[in-house]
C-alpha positions, 0 to 999 in steps of 0.5 A: 831683382835683387838691389844692387850689392855694395862693391868691395871697396864701398864695403871697406871704405871708412871715408868721413869716420872718426876712429879713436885708438887707445894705445895708438902710439906704437906696436899693434895700436899704431899699426891699426890706426895706420890701417883705419886711416888708409881706409879713410878714417880721421884719427884720434890716437892716445897714450900715456908716454908723450914722446912716443905719442908725438912720434906716432903723430908725426908718422901718421901726418907723414902718411897723409892722414888727419890725426889728433893726439891726445896724451892720458891714461884710459884708467883715469875717468877725467882723462877719458872725459877729456879725451871724448871731449877733445875728439868731439871738439875737433871732428864733431863725432865719434864713429869707431873706438879701438880699446887697444891700450893695455899693460902687464906684470909678470910674477908667479901666481903666488907671489902676485902683488895685489897693487900690480894686479889692481894696476893691470886691472885698472888699465885693461879692464876699467879703462876699456869699460870707461871709454866704451861707456863714454863713447857708447853715450856719444854714439847713441846720441848721434843715433847712427850706430857705431863700432867698438873693437876690443883688444883682448888676447888669446891669453884671456881665452885659455889658462896658458902655460905658467912657464911661458907666461906667468901673468895671471892679472893680465890673463884675467883682465883679457878674460874679462874683456871678452866677457865685457865685449859679449855683454856690451854688444847685446846691450848696444845692439838696438842702438846699432853699435856693434861690439867685437873683440880681436884676440891676438896671439904672440906678436912682437911688441915692446910688451912681449919683447922679453918673453920672445927673447927668452922662449920666442922659438919654442913659442913659435913651434907651438903655433900650428902656422909654426911662427908668431904674428908678423907686423901688418897681420892685425891691420886688416882685421881691425878695418874689417871690424870697423867697416860696412863689411862686418855690418852683421857681425857683433859680439864676436871674439876673433883670435888672430893667433896662427891657429893656437886656439884651434 
């Protein structure tokens, strides 16, 4: 007789787990933090803007979640070390990391200033690497595995249309995050640390506000489902990749894009 299978509730339960969500003060980061909290995780959110961070902390506390808010930039090695130290001081462990913090800069390819290219790379790629390395060290020390969820983008999976999105630094950084995800997943597999990436299509966020105002209808029509993403459509994906339900999933790149990359 086969061993009793875990229930669906058990497969998606995160009780007792500790989750860090970067860029967790608003938009998709706050949505994913909320989902992890609803599944039972204790939360740590981090962002650079103190007012947004405090508003998010109050929102999550009001929902009854245990949450720690830490201001700082993931592109700063000292801030990364401080974030990891604060998380361990508060909760004693780290089980889940969602690398969501990101930025962009729009300019025609031939006019992209190097300092803005570097700025985007420092946050989107270097920040993801710095925090992943620091958290993986903690997870290896704990000896109980863990989950790393990187937020890339469909912009990192294809060249894109320059008339719609002229941001070569952003697209390149997200393609690099996809490569980082795959390589980190294989190097950490024997430690039981699962590493996957979510690649959202267009969702309404502060970062996409301008382009959606200018070309949102056209972008929506280009998606097989006929629309851009809606609030709430990343929450379940993040919980799945953080929960026991995805225990045999690592190194995978999951587009959440309405069929755009199909």
